[in-house]
C-alpha positions in Angstrom: 20.2 -7.8 -21.6 16.5 -8.4 -22.0 16.2 -6.2 -25.0 17.3 -7.9 -28.2 17.9 -6.2 -32.2 14.2 -6.3 -33.7 12.2 -5.9 -30.7 9.3 -3.5 -30.5 10.0 -1.0 -27.9 8.3 2.3 -26.5 10.3 5.0 -24.9 9.1 5.7 -21.1 11.3 8.2 -20.1 13.4 11.3 -21.8 12.3 14.1 -24.5 11.1 11.0 -26.8 8.6 9.7 -23.8 5.6 7.8 -25.7 7.4 7.2 -29.0 7.8 3.7 -30.4 10.6 1.8 -32.5 12.3 -0.8 -33.5 15.6 -1.7 -31.9 18.4 -1.3 -34.5 21.8 -2.1 -32.4 22.3 -3.1 -29.0 25.2 -1.9 -26.8 25.8 -4.6 -24.0 28.7 -2.9 -22.1 27.0 0.5 -22.5 23.4 -1.2 -21.7 21.9 1.2 -24.3 20.3 0.3 -27.6 19.5 2.5 -30.9 16.1 3.6 -32.3 16.0 4.6 -35.8 14.2 8.3 -35.8 14.0 8.7 -32.1 16.6 10.3 -30.1 18.3 12.7 -32.9 20.9 14.8 -32.3 22.7 17.3 -35.0 26.1 16.8 -36.2 28.5 18.7 -37.7 30.4 17.3 -40.2 33.7 18.4 -42.3 33.7 17.8 -46.3 34.8 14.5 -46.8 34.9 12.0 -49.9 31.2 10.9 -48.8 29.5 14.3 -48.1 31.8 16.2 -50.4 29.6 19.5 -49.2 30.1 18.9 -45.7 27.6 20.1 -43.2 24.8 19.4 -40.2 23.9 15.7 -40.2 20.8 14.4 -38.0 21.8 11.0 -36.1 20.2 8.8 -33.7 21.9 8.3 -30.4 22.0 5.4 -27.9 19.2 5.2 -25.4 19.6 3.6 -21.9 18.0 0.1 -21.7 15.8 1.6 -18.4 14.0 4.3 -20.6 12.6 2.0 -22.7 9.8 -1.2 -22.1 9.0 -4.1 -24.5 6.0 -3.9 -26.4 4.3 -7.8 -26.8 3.6 -8.5 -30.3 0.7 -10.6 -29.5 -1.2 -8.7 -27.2 -0.2 -5.1 -28.3 0.7 -4.0 -24.8 3.8 -3.1 -22.8 5.2 -5.3 -20.2 8.1 -6.8 -18.5 9.9 -9.9 -19.9 10.4 -13.1 -17.7 11.6 -16.3 -18.9 10.6 -19.9 -19.2 12.4 -22.9 -19.5 11.6 -25.7 -22.6 13.7 -28.3 -23.6 16.6 -26.4 -22.2 16.2 -23.3 -23.5 15.3 -20.0 -22.0 12.6 -18.6 -23.6 11.8 -14.7 -23.2 7.8 -14.3 -22.1 5.3 -11.6 -22.0 4.6 -11.0 -18.2 0.8 -10.1 -19.5 0.1 -12.6 -21.9 2.5 -15.5 -20.9 3.2 -15.9 -25.1 6.9 -16.0 -26.4 8.5 -12.9 -27.5 
């Protein structure tokens, strides 16, 4: 998967289209990512030790990787990710400005 934890991404499809955020968690098998304050859903929680009152909690749910695109930290534009091999290591690069991500 080309997107990793800590990358700044922009949502390009879905109800939160146009919003940006930083990837908090990556699920490789499901090919999805969790971005805080994006794709928020409400979950009803029973009383427990953590929440003695119970109630409705808002949680971010995963978004499919195909619905996000990375924002280059150098040129600050959305772009696809390419790879370059340097000293036997694959380095992710921005396709627009050719800088390392």
